[in-house]
C-alpha positions as CSV (number, residue, x, y, z in Angstrom):
1,X,-0.4,0.1,0.0
2,X,1.8,3.0,-1.1
3,X,0.9,6.5,-0.4
4,X,0.4,9.0,-3.3
5,X,3.3,11.2,-3.9
6,X,6.2,9.5,-2.2
7,X,9.1,7.8,-4.4
8,X,8.7,3.8,-5.1
9,X,9.4,1.1,-2.4
10,X,12.6,-0.5,-3.3
11,X,11.9,-4.4,-2.9
12,X,15.0,-7.2,-2.5
13,X,13.7,-10.5,-3.4
14,X,15.5,-13.5,-2.3
15,X,14.8,-17.2,-1.9
16,X,15.3,-19.3,1.1
17,X,15.0,-23.0,0.4
18,X,11.8,-23.0,-2.1
19,X,10.4,-20.1,0.1
20,X,10.2,-17.0,-1.6
21,X,10.7,-13.7,0.5
22,X,10.6,-10.0,0.1
23,X,12.9,-7.3,1.8
24,X,11.8,-4.1,1.7
25,X,13.8,-0.7,1.7
26,X,11.7,2.3,2.4
27,X,12.3,5.6,2.2
28,X,11.4,7.7,5.6
29,X,9.2,10.0,3.4
30,X,6.9,7.3,3.0
31,X,5.7,7.7,6.7
32,X,5.9,11.2,7.0
33,X,2.3,11.2,8.0
34,X,3.2,9.2,11.2
35,X,6.6,10.8,12.0
36,X,5.2,14.3,11.8
37,X,2.4,13.3,14.7
38,X,4.4,14.1,17.8
39,X,1.4,14.3,20.0
40,X,0.1,17.0,22.4
41,X,2.3,16.1,25.3
42,X,5.5,16.5,23.0
43,X,3.8,19.8,21.6
44,X,3.6,21.1,24.9
45,X,7.0,20.2,26.1
46,X,8.4,22.0,22.5
47,X,9.7,25.5,23.2
48,X,9.9,25.3,27.2
49,X,12.7,24.8,29.2
50,X,11.9,21.3,30.2
51,X,11.9,20.0,26.6
52,X,15.2,18.2,26.3
53,X,14.8,16.7,29.7
54,X,11.3,15.2,28.0
55,X,13.3,13.4,25.7
56,X,14.8,11.4,28.0
57,X,13.8,7.9,29.0
58,X,11.7,7.5,32.6
59,X,14.7,5.7,33.8
60,X,17.5,8.3,33.1
61,X,15.3,11.2,33.7
62,X,14.2,9.8,37.2
63,X,18.1,9.2,38.1
64,X,18.5,13.0,37.4
65,X,15.4,14.3,39.1
66,X,16.2,11.9,42.1
67,X,19.9,13.4,42.4
68,X,17.9,17.2,42.2
69,X,15.8,16.5,45.0
70,X,18.6,15.5,47.2
71,X,20.3,18.6,46.4
72,X,17.2,20.8,47.0
73,X,16.6,19.1,50.2
74,X,20.2,19.5,51.6
75,X,19.4,23.8,50.4
76,X,16.4,23.3,52.7
77,X,18.3,21.7,55.6
78,X,21.7,22.9,55.8
79,X,22.6,21.7,58.8
80,X,21.2,18.1,58.4
81,X,23.6,14.8,57.8
82,X,23.0,13.3,54.3
83,X,24.4,10.3,53.7
84,X,24.6,7.5,50.8
85,X,22.6,4.4,51.1
86,X,23.7,1.7,53.4
87,X,24.3,-1.8,51.3
88,X,23.0,-4.5,53.6
89,X,22.6,-6.9,50.8
90,X,24.9,-9.7,52.1
91,X,24.9,-11.6,48.5
92,X,26.5,-8.2,47.0
93,X,28.8,-7.6,49.6
94,X,30.0,-4.0,50.3
95,X,30.1,-2.8,46.8
96,X,26.0,-3.8,46.2
97,X,24.2,-0.9,44.4
98,X,22.2,1.6,46.0
99,X,19.0,0.2,44.6
100,X,19.5,-2.9,46.2
101,X,19.1,-0.8,49.5
102,X,15.7,0.5,48.5
103,X,16.2,4.0,49.2
104,X,18.3,6.7,47.5
105,X,20.0,8.6,50.4
106,X,19.1,9.6,54.1
107,X,18.7,12.7,55.8
108,X,19.1,12.6,59.3
109,X,18.9,9.1,59.5
110,X,15.5,9.1,57.7
111,X,15.4,6.9,54.4
112,X,14.1,8.8,51.8
113,X,12.9,7.5,48.3
114,X,12.4,10.1,45.2
115,X,9.8,9.1,42.2
116,X,9.2,11.5,39.2
117,X,6.4,11.9,36.6
118,X,6.4,13.6,33.6
119,X,3.0,15.3,33.1
120,X,1.6,13.3,30.1
121,X,-1.7,13.7,27.8
122,X,-3.8,10.8,27.6
123,X,-5.8,10.9,24.4
124,X,-8.0,7.9,25.1
125,X,-9.2,9.4,28.5
126,X,-8.8,13.0,27.2
127,X,-6.6,14.2,30.0
128,X,-3.7,15.3,31.6
129,X,-1.7,12.9,34.4
130,X,1.0,12.3,36.4
131,X,1.7,8.8,36.9
132,X,4.5,7.7,39.3
133,X,5.7,4.1,39.4
134,X,7.8,1.8,41.5
135,X,6.6,2.9,44.9
136,X,7.3,0.0,47.4
137,X,5.0,0.9,49.9
138,X,4.1,-1.0,53.1
139,X,0.7,-3.3,51.9
140,X,-1.3,-5.9,53.9
141,X,-0.3,-9.1,51.9
142,X,2.3,-7.3,49.7
143,X,5.1,-6.0,51.9
144,X,5.4,-5.9,55.7
145,X,7.5,-3.1,55.4
146,X,8.4,-0.1,53.6
147,X,12.2,0.2,52.6
148,X,11.9,4.1,53.2
149,X,10.9,6.2,55.7
150,X,9.9,9.3,53.4
151,X,8.6,9.6,50.0
152,X,8.8,12.6,47.7
153,X,7.6,13.2,44.6
154,X,8.4,15.4,41.5
155,X,6.0,16.6,39.2
156,X,8.0,17.2,35.7
157,X,5.9,19.9,33.7
158,X,6.8,21.7,30.4
159,X,8.3,24.7,32.6
160,X,9.0,23.8,36.2
161,X,9.2,20.8,38.8
162,X,6.8,20.6,42.0
163,X,8.5,18.6,44.6
164,X,6.1,17.3,47.1
165,X,6.4,15.2,50.2
166,X,3.9,12.1,50.0
167,X,1.7,11.3,52.7
168,X,1.6,7.5,51.2
169,X,-2.0,7.5,50.8
170,X,-2.9,10.0,48.1
171,X,-3.9,8.8,44.6
172,X,-2.0,5.1,45.4
173,X,-3.3,2.0,43.4
174,X,-2.1,-1.3,43.2
175,X,-0.1,-2.3,39.8
176,X,-2.1,-5.9,39.8
177,X,0.1,-8.8,39.9
178,X,3.3,-7.0,39.7
179,X,2.6,-4.9,42.9
180,X,4.8,-7.2,45.1
181,X,7.7,-7.0,43.0
182,X,7.5,-3.3,41.1
183,X,5.7,-1.6,43.7
184,X,2.2,0.5,43.5
185,X,1.2,3.3,41.3
186,X,0.5,6.8,42.3
187,X,-1.8,8.4,39.6
188,X,-3.2,11.9,40.0
189,X,-5.0,13.4,37.1
190,X,-6.3,16.4,35.7
191,X,-10.3,17.1,34.9
192,X,-11.4,15.1,32.0
193,X,-11.5,17.2,29.0
194,X,-9.0,19.9,30.2
195,X,-6.5,20.5,27.4
196,X,-4.4,23.3,28.8
197,X,-1.8,21.4,30.7
198,X,-1.2,24.8,33.1
199,X,-4.7,24.5,34.1
200,X,-4.7,20.8,34.7
201,X,-1.1,20.8,36.5
202,X,-2.9,23.4,38.8
203,X,-5.6,20.7,39.2
204,X,-3.1,17.8,40.0
205,X,-1.5,19.7,42.7
206,X,-4.6,20.8,44.2
207,X,-5.5,17.1,44.6
208,X,-2.4,16.3,46.3
209,X,-2.2,19.5,48.5
210,X,-5.7,20.7,48.9
211,X,-7.5,17.8,50.9
212,X,-4.4,15.7,52.2
213,X,-1.3,15.3,54.1
214,X,1.1,15.8,51.3
215,X,3.4,19.2,51.7
216,X,4.7,21.1,48.7
217,X,8.5,21.2,49.2
218,X,9.8,23.2,46.4
219,X,8.7,24.6,42.9
220,X,11.5,25.3,40.9
221,X,11.6,27.4,37.5
222,X,13.7,24.9,34.8
223,X,14.4,28.0,33.0
224,X,16.3,29.8,36.1
225,X,19.8,30.3,34.7
226,X,21.5,28.3,37.8
227,X,18.8,25.4,37.5
228,X,19.6,25.2,33.7
229,X,23.3,24.9,33.5
230,X,23.2,22.3,36.7
231,X,20.7,20.3,34.2
232,X,22.9,20.9,31.1
233,X,25.8,19.4,33.2
234,X,23.8,16.4,33.9
235,X,22.6,15.8,30.8
236,X,25.9,16.1,29.2
237,X,27.5,13.6,31.6
238,X,24.8,10.9,31.6
239,X,24.9,9.5,27.7
240,X,26.9,12.2,25.4
241,X,27.8,9.7,22.7
242,X,24.4,7.9,22.6
243,X,22.7,11.6,22.4
244,X,25.2,13.0,19.7
245,X,24.4,10.0,17.7
246,X,20.8,10.6,17.7
247,X,20.5,14.4,17.3
248,X,18.0,15.5,14.8
249,X,17.1,11.6,14.0
250,X,13.3,11.3,13.5
251,X,11.6,10.2,16.4
252,X,14.0,11.4,19.0
253,X,12.0,14.7,19.8
254,X,9.2,12.2,21.1
255,X,8.6,10.8,24.5
256,X,9.9,7.1,24.3
257,X,6.5,6.0,25.3
258,X,5.0,7.6,22.2
259,X,8.2,6.6,20.0
260,X,7.1,3.4,20.4
261,X,3.3,3.7,19.6
262,X,4.7,5.5,16.2
263,X,7.4,2.5,15.5
264,X,4.2,0.2,15.8
265,X,2.3,2.6,13.3
266,X,5.1,2.1,10.8
267,X,5.5,-1.3,11.3
268,X,1.6,-2.0,10.6
269,X,2.1,-0.3,7.3
270,X,4.9,-2.2,6.1
271,X,2.9,-5.4,6.9
272,X,0.0,-3.9,4.5
273,X,2.9,-3.3,1.9
274,X,4.3,-7.3,2.3
275,X,0.7,-8.6,2.5
276,X,-1.6,-6.4,0.2
277,X,-4.2,-8.8,-0.3
278,X,-4.7,-9.6,3.3
279,X,-7.3,-8.1,5.7
280,X,-6.0,-6.3,8.6
281,X,-7.5,-5.5,12.1
282,X,-6.4,-3.4,15.1
283,X,-9.5,-4.6,17.2
284,X,-7.5,-7.1,19.4
285,X,-6.2,-5.7,22.9
286,X,-3.9,-8.7,23.1
287,X,-1.7,-8.2,20.0
288,X,-0.6,-5.1,18.0
289,X,-3.0,-6.4,15.2
290,X,-4.3,-9.3,13.5
291,X,-3.2,-10.1,9.1
292,X,-5.9,-12.7,8.0
293,X,-6.1,-14.5,11.4
294,X,-2.5,-14.2,12.1
295,X,-1.6,-12.6,15.3
296,X,1.4,-10.2,15.1
297,X,3.1,-8.4,17.9
298,X,5.9,-5.6,17.6
299,X,8.4,-5.0,20.1
300,X,10.8,-2.2,19.4
301,X,14.3,-1.1,21.2
302,X,16.6,1.5,20.9
303,X,20.6,1.2,20.5
304,X,21.7,2.4,23.8
305,X,25.4,2.9,24.3
306,X,27.0,1.7,27.9
307,X,29.8,3.9,28.5
308,X,31.4,1.7,31.1
309,X,31.1,-1.6,28.9
310,X,32.1,0.5,26.0
311,X,29.5,-1.1,23.8
312,X,26.1,-0.5,22.2
313,X,23.2,-2.5,23.4
314,X,19.5,-3.0,22.3
315,X,16.8,-4.5,24.2
316,X,12.8,-6.0,23.6
317,X,11.2,-6.0,26.7
318,X,8.0,-7.8,28.1
319,X,7.6,-10.8,25.4
320,X,4.5,-12.8,26.2
321,X,5.6,-15.9,24.9
322,X,4.9,-19.6,26.1
323,X,6.7,-20.5,29.3
324,X,6.6,-23.5,31.7
325,X,4.0,-22.9,34.3
326,X,3.4,-19.6,33.3
327,X,1.7,-19.3,29.8
328,X,0.7,-22.8,27.7
329,X,1.1,-20.7,24.4
330,X,2.7,-17.6,22.7
331,X,-0.1,-14.8,23.0
332,X,0.8,-14.0,19.2
333,X,2.0,-16.1,16.1
334,X,4.3,-13.6,15.0
335,X,6.5,-11.6,16.9
336,X,8.4,-8.3,14.7
337,X,11.4,-6.9,16.5
338,X,12.3,-3.2,15.3
339,X,15.9,-1.6,16.1
340,X,15.5,2.2,16.4
341,X,18.9,3.1,15.1
342,X,20.2,6.5,14.1
343,X,19.9,5.3,10.7
344,X,16.5,4.1,10.3
345,X,14.1,1.3,11.6
346,X,15.3,-2.2,11.0
347,X,12.6,-4.7,11.2
348,X,12.8,-8.4,11.6
349,X,10.7,-11.4,12.4
350,X,11.6,-13.6,15.3
351,X,11.6,-17.2,14.4
352,X,9.4,-18.3,17.0
353,X,10.0,-20.2,20.5
354,X,12.5,-19.2,23.1
355,X,15.2,-18.3,21.0
356,X,17.5,-15.9,22.5
357,X,15.0,-14.8,25.1
358,X,15.7,-14.5,28.8
359,X,15.5,-17.3,31.3
360,X,12.4,-17.7,33.5
361,X,11.9,-16.1,36.8
362,X,9.1,-14.0,38.4
363,X,9.4,-11.1,36.1
364,X,8.7,-13.4,33.2
365,X,5.5,-14.7,35.2
366,X,4.6,-11.1,35.1
367,X,5.4,-9.2,32.3
368,X,7.1,-11.7,29.6
369,X,10.5,-12.4,28.7
370,X,13.0,-10.1,27.5
371,X,15.9,-10.2,24.2
372,X,18.9,-8.4,24.4
373,X,21.5,-7.9,21.2
374,X,25.4,-6.7,22.0
375,X,27.1,-4.7,19.2
376,X,30.1,-6.3,20.1
377,X,32.6,-5.3,22.9
378,X,34.4,-2.0,22.4
379,X,32.9,-1.7,19.6
380,X,32.3,2.5,19.8
381,X,31.3,3.3,16.1
382,X,27.5,2.6,16.1
383,X,27.3,1.9,12.6
384,X,29.6,-0.9,12.8
385,X,27.7,-2.0,16.0
386,X,24.3,-1.9,14.1
387,X,25.7,-4.2,11.6
388,X,26.8,-6.7,14.5
389,X,23.4,-6.6,15.6
390,X,21.7,-7.2,12.6
391,X,24.0,-10.3,11.7
392,X,23.8,-11.4,15.0
393,X,20.1,-11.5,14.7
394,X,20.1,-13.3,11.4
395,X,22.0,-15.9,12.6
396,X,19.8,-16.7,15.2
397,X,17.1,-17.3,12.6
398,X,15.3,-13.5,12.5
399,X,14.2,-13.1,9.2
400,X,14.5,-9.4,8.1
401,X,11.8,-7.4,6.7
402,X,12.2,-4.3,6.1
403,X,14.2,-1.1,7.1
404,X,12.6,2.4,6.8
405,X,16.1,4.7,5.9
406,X,16.2,8.3,7.4
């Protein structure tokens, strides 16, 4: 299915045994209607001081904002003793990670956990929301005690940060089967139908502060010179090579969640090109789409640079495949894997089964398996690392389907 006015698709045809297969090389202009749809959340952050911060993965942004919260508490309590976590996990010895301690730092002996959430627009619900994840609260039948004493939440909006000391009750909801392992959600939203993010932010803050024991600790203007400089320094120090390689690349201006949705849309159109005579449906809630009775699931991963290991890596997560004692069968018929690289989107079909998927465990029972592809140890050049990843996946039995070239 070609859109009018775009270059002709380049089709490479090759034979495996008796089976004829097609490999597509498509220009990004073929999907401009998808690439240009940046969504309400991204548009709200564009042109504001928080734009660069909004482009980070939730994990990277959370690390930076947790450090910023510690900085704010140190300024508010100049005479307090602030210490790094005590690593108490005997399995990891004295060099265990801070995450194993269950908190970020302590203030005069009180253990502190910091969580952050970007204000995002939920199109399906027509509202703005602040959604905090991974809060391991004390809860009946889930956790006998919390690994922290005080919880601080940072609401990240386009132009500012609001740091709130939480009362451990407001907006708390369970995370289903994941609650025991991953923690609770804290979900506070604006009024349904309110499209203005500034108004919605006031509504969210009111829900936190007006009728609860939550306390506003700090309101930070992200455009303030000192604040802006501090964040710029943090951004430069975390993944400079990765950020440099993706600078100006399509989809990089979107939030990771929205980027995943756009890659899924592109993969769906690729499938329509590959199978022009099939019927398609996106009505299923369990897979991304159904092609003539075949259930197709797409997982995508971005190439990420590990500065410590001097290597590139791409990970595909939460693959709901068959697993002994967990799922009798795969939740899909075909699994597509899309690598989001600085050069394009590279789509391959997984051979099926558990080929190079992660081993079983609690995470598998709840979320599914993962697949990790490395670009070679000490291979810093991103093009060479990508080539190694693609060749490695083909040796595993993955079938190349298409490349969308930037």
